[in-house]
N, C-alpha and C positions, 0 to 999 in steps of 0.2 A: 545460594538463593535459587530456588527452582521455579518460582513464579506461580501464579494462580492457574489452576486447571479446571475449576468448577465453572461450567458454562454460565449458570445463573449469576454467579459473582462476577465473572468477566464482563457480562453484558451490563450489569448494574454499574460497574465501576470503570467502564472503558474510557470515559472522559476524553472524547476526541478533541484534538487541537488542530486547527487549520494553520499550516505554516504560510508565511507571507510570500516567500520567494516563488517565482515562476520557474519550473523545472521542465526538462525534457529527457526522454530516453534517446540516447545517441548510440550509433554503432561505429566501431573502428575496426577495419580489417587488420589482421595480425601484422601485415607488412607495413602498416602506417602507424602502429603503436609507438615506435621509437621517435616518430615525428611530432607526437603530441606535445603541447606546451607543458613545461614542468609544473606549473602551479595552477592546476585546474581544481575547482572546488567540488570534487566528486562526492556525491551523497551516497552512491552505491554503485557496485559494479558486479558483473557476472560474465564469466567466460563461456562462450558458446562456440560450436564448430565453425560458424560463419565469421566470428570475430568477437571483440570485446564490446559488451553493452555497458554503457555508462549512464548514470542518472546524475545530471548536473544542471546548473543554472542555464536557462535558455540563451542568455547573452554570451556566455562563455562557449557554448556549443557553436553558436553562430560565428563568433570570432575565430574559432578553430577550424571552421569550414566542415563541420561534421554533419552527416546525414542524421536527421533526428525526427522525433514525433512532434505532434502539435503540443502546445503549451499545457502543462499539467500543474496541479497543486497537490501538495503532500498533506495528508491528514494522519496524525500520529495518535494512536490509542495509548493513552498514558499509563494504563494499568500494566503491571509487569506480568505478562502472560507466559505461561509455560510453553516451551516448544513442543510439548506432548499434549497440550490441551486439544480437546475434540469439540468441534462445532462452532467455534468463534468465527472463523472465516466464512463458513456456510451461512451463519446468521447475518453477518453484516453484508455479505454478498447478496443474499436474498432481499434485504431491505433496499439496497441500492438498485437491484434488478427491478423491483417494483416501481422505482422512480425512473427507470430507463437510463441509468447512469453506469457507464463502464468503469471498471476498477482494475488496477494492477496492484498486486499486494506483495510486499516484501516483509518478511519476518526477521527482525533483529533478535539478538539474545534476550533483550528486555521487553521490546514493544513490537507491535504490528504497525506497519506504515502502509497507507492506502493512497495510491496515486490516481487522481481523477482528472478528467479534462477541466481546464481552468473555468470554462463557461458553466460547468455544473458543480463547482466547489461548494457554493453556499447551499444548494439543494441537497448535496451529499451530506453536509454537516447537519442539516435539518433532519434528514432521514436517520442518521446515526444517533442524534440526540433523542429522537422519538423512540428509537429502539431501546436506548438506555433507560428512558423514562418509563417504559413498559414494565420496569422492575425486574428485568432479566427473565421475564416469562417467555422463554423460547418454546416454540412448538416442539413436542416430543419427536424423537427420531422415528422415521417410518422403517419398520422392519418386516421382512418377508415372513409369512407364517412358517413355523417349523413343520417339517414333514416327518 
């Protein structure tokens, strides 16, 4: 299963779903990783030079004493998008930018997940639903003239 790569089809079928849980991005320095509680409900993680970044429930990050971001909500695009698809992230980022909403994006094997500030989650959903309702009519890419 390679997923959808046609931008128009991706936009028409993205079907965003707002997850209920309040999440945060937290950071754990390498020297503290062994001290983490064994049973954290980690949604995602990424290793950086400065330490481990975790995406997890706000309450668990607070209980573990982790430095973390403000409250976020996760929006999952339920269409199975190809990891090689071109333009999907740019299209939904542009829609959210027009609304003044910041977004942090994580691509899983099957779906794209957009993390937005909790206070903007409903507006983000409205912007994404409007983008999908446009029938996937994405603006054509801008290309420099050939010389």
